[in-house]
N, C-alpha and C positions, 0 to 999 in steps of 0.2 A: 633487584628492591627496587618497588614504583613509589611515588611519590606517596601512595594512600600508607606508606608504613613509615613518614618522617614528616607527615603532618596530620595532625589529632582534623577527624571527622566532624568534629564545630565548627575548624576554622575555615574560614570564606573562600579563602585558595582553597579547598579539599573538593567543591561544588566546579571551579572552572578549570580544575586539573582534569576531572569527570566529562564534562563537558567536549574539551580536551583532548580525548586520553592521552593525558600527562602531557602535552605541546604548549608550552610559556612565554610568551616573549617578557624578557626581563621588565621591563615598564610596568607590563600584572602583577611581576614579583613582585617590587618596587613599591607599586600599590598596596599591596595587603600587607607590607610592614618586612617583605627580604630587604636585606644588606644587599650591596654587592660582597662582602664578605664572608655570607651568610650564606651565597650564592656559589661561590669559588669554592669554600669548603663544601657541600654534594659532591661539586664536581673535583674537584680533589682525592673526595675519598672516594670517589667513581662508583657513586650511588648514582650521581646523575652525568648527563655529555651535554656539552655547548654544538650546538652548528652553527659558526658563524661567531658575528658578535652580541646577537640580540635575540637570539632562541636557542632556547634547553626543553632537553627530554628529559623528563622525571623516571628513569629507567638505568639498565646499564646495560641494557641489552638492542641491537637492532630495531630500527624503526619499523613497525609493518610499513604498509601499501596507506591503510589509510590518517597513519601516522607521520609519514610522507607528504602527504597532502597537508596539515596543520602544521608543516614543521617551514613549507614552499609559504603557503600564505602567510604567514606571522611574519616571518620576514621581509616580506617585501613590503609588502600594505600595500592597500593601493589597487592590490591585483585582484586576478581570477584567475582559477581555473578553469582551464577552454579546450578547444576541440573535442576527441574522444573520453578527455577525464571528465569533460562536464558529464558526459554524453553515461560516463561511465554508473556517475550519481544519479542518471534519471533513469537509472535498470538498462539499454543498451545493451542487447549482446551482439558478439561479435570480431572481429579484428583482432582475434590479441596478441599478435605484435607489436602494432602501435596501442597498443592498449596499459604495454609491458609501461613506459616510461609517464614521470606525471606531466603534465600539458600545462603551464602557466605562462599565462597575459600580466603581465606587464606593462605602462603605459612609460612611448616610445622613449629613450634616453635615462627610464629608470636604474636602479642600482639595487643586486641582488645577490648573495651569497649562494658560491657554485654548490649544487648541490645532488651527491649519484641519482642517475635515477630521474629529475627533471629537466623537462628541456625547456628551456625560455619564448619567445615568444615575444616579438615590442611590436605596439598597435599603438596609433593615435588615434580610432575610435573607438578604446574600451571608456563607457561612459557606466560610474558606479551607479547611476538610478536606476540600470537599466538587468541590476544583474540579480541572479535569483541566490539566495541561500539554499540548498540544502542540509543538511545537519550541521548546519556555522558554517558550513563552506561556504563564500562565493565561489562564483560560479556564469557563467555566458548562457545565455537563453539558448533554449535545444536547439532554436533555430538556429541563432549564430554560429553551435558548435558547429552542426551536422554543414552548414557552409562553409568553415575553417578547416574543419576535415579532410570536405573534399578539395580544397583549394592550394593546402600544402604538401599536399603529394605530384608525383612530376607526372601522372597515368591517369587522362582523360577518364578512362573506361572509369574508374575508380571511385567519380562525381556520381556519375549511373550508381552504382550495386550500391555507395553510402545512402545513396537520397533514398533509394528504394526500401534499402531495408530500412532506417528511420521508417518511415511512417508504415510501413509493414510491422514494425513492432509499436507501432502508435506513442513513439516519444515523443512524436514531432506529427503535421499534419500538414500537406500541400501550400494550403490558404498560410499557413504561416511562415512557408516556408520562400511561395513566391513573392510576399509584403516584405524578411529579411532582405534578398531578391533586391528588390525594390531601392535597397538604403543602402544597401554595403558597400557602393562604389565601384570602386575598379580590382576584381580576383582574379585570379587564375580559373582557367575550363568553366569561364560563365557560360558561355553557348550550350556548352554540354550542361551544364547545371540546369539553364533556363527548361532544356528541352528534358531532363528527368523530369524534374515538379511538373512540366504538363505534361508527363506521362500517371505520374502516380495521382495528377488533379483527375484526370478525366479518364483512370484506367488505364494499364499498361498494354493489355494483351489488346483492348483494341487500338492503339496509337499503331504495337507493330502489325498488326495485323493492316494498316493504313498503308504504312512504311511500305511491307512485302507486297500487293499490293501496286504501290512506286517503282518500282527495283523494277517488276515481271515487267511493266509496259516499259520500263527507261533500257532494260535487257535484251526488250524481244522474247520473253520468255511465256511458256501458257502459264494464264492465272492458275490456279489451285481452288482443291476443293478445300472450302475450310468450316472451320467447329464441326468436321464431320462425324457423325455417333456410327460406332464401328462398338463390338461384343471384342472381347477378348479371350485367351485359350480359357479362363474359369468362366464367361460368358458372366462378365464386366462390363456395361456398360462406359465406353471412351470416347472423351469428345478429341482432338485430334488438330492443331492448330493451322495444319496444312497439308492436303495430298496430293500426289497424282500419280496417275495410272501411268504403269509404262510399256510395254511389252515384256520387261525380266521381271515384273513386280508391284507393287507401289514404295513410292515414297513418301515419307512422314517427315516434313518440318516443322520442329517443335522450339519455338521464339521465348526464353525464357521472360519476359519483361519485366518479372520482382523478381531477381536475380534469387528468387527460392533460399535463399542466406540461411535458414533455418536446418537443423538440424532432420528435421522431421520430413518437413519438404525433399529434402534433398532425398528419403529415404523415398520416400510416394514415387518423386518422380526417379527415382532409379527403377525401382515396382514395376509402375507405369510403363518403363519403354523396355524391360526383359519383355515385360503381355506383350509389349506390340511386335517387337523383334522375333519373338516363337511365334507370332501371329506371319509370320513369310512378309514382312515389313521392313523397306529400307527407313529408318527413321535417325536425321539428325540435327543437330539443334543447334541455336545460335542465338546470339541474345539479342535484347532491343538495339543495342551500339554498334553488332558489326550490321545489323539488318542499315540502319542508316548512314554509317559510318565506311562499313566493308563490303561494302554489296560486292564487289565483285569476286571475294573469295570463297561468299555463299555460293555465288549463281556458278562459280566452277565445278563447283562439287556436285549442285544438283543437275546440272548437264550430266559429268562423269557419271555419275548413277542414273542417267537415259532421259531423268524429264525434258520434253520437249523445247526446244524451240518455235514460235511461230514467225518468225521474223530473219531473213537469212544472214544480220547483220551480227545478230546471236551468234551460229554458226562458227564465221570469222572470229569471234571471242573466244569461243576454245579456245582457239592456236594463238594466242595471244601470249 
């Protein structure tokens, strides 16, 4: 049973309950004439539920995800939804495992009621005047939300994926991320984030090409033909990131600079790769992160497929 069955539509609390999806702070209820005894009566009758000492949900069924967000922000006050949850409100798609939790940021030393499904983060740099309101819910700006989501992960490679996906989906611009990075202070993976933002600002594919050229010079690998134009088996023209002609066939390296987070891009890439393979080309795929930070593994694979070195030192490299 919902709050709307308990409160006349003419009551001012009815509109508040609608805006907050049936979640209300006890102080709000008191402002609209509810006494502690009347609130307790609703809870004792199993029409409402209490979450901690401050917040009630005017229904007897479990809260929805959006109601859980309201429970978190009304309980804590002076807080904001952050990271993946903030980006979810900005219509960001992806990273379902992280999005399953509600991420709440509170000031350092703040107190909250533990809520199942809510992960609390303390912050010294939570500024209430910079928060964004989405459907009445306070959240951190999208640029900060992207940086937090990346920095709270243990894996630096995730930083590049997060930045690329957010820019690709137009949740935030590279310029906004660059400005947020200058203001953020010390955070985990900051150098990787700088590189990812630079890729997003200048074009990830162009950045990947420059990185690949440096790798070839460093390891004495024959430079590839880049952005070669070839027809696949269906007669469609394809542009290939890098390719080498070898005695056993053509080796193609595709650098996924933007991480291709969307399902439609992923399917398109798979179709493209199948067409290339059917045309008797060997296809390897790598990310900008690998080209920049794990180049040896990529070079080993290229050498194993017959990409020729131009320096004797590269021949020695295959035995490392």
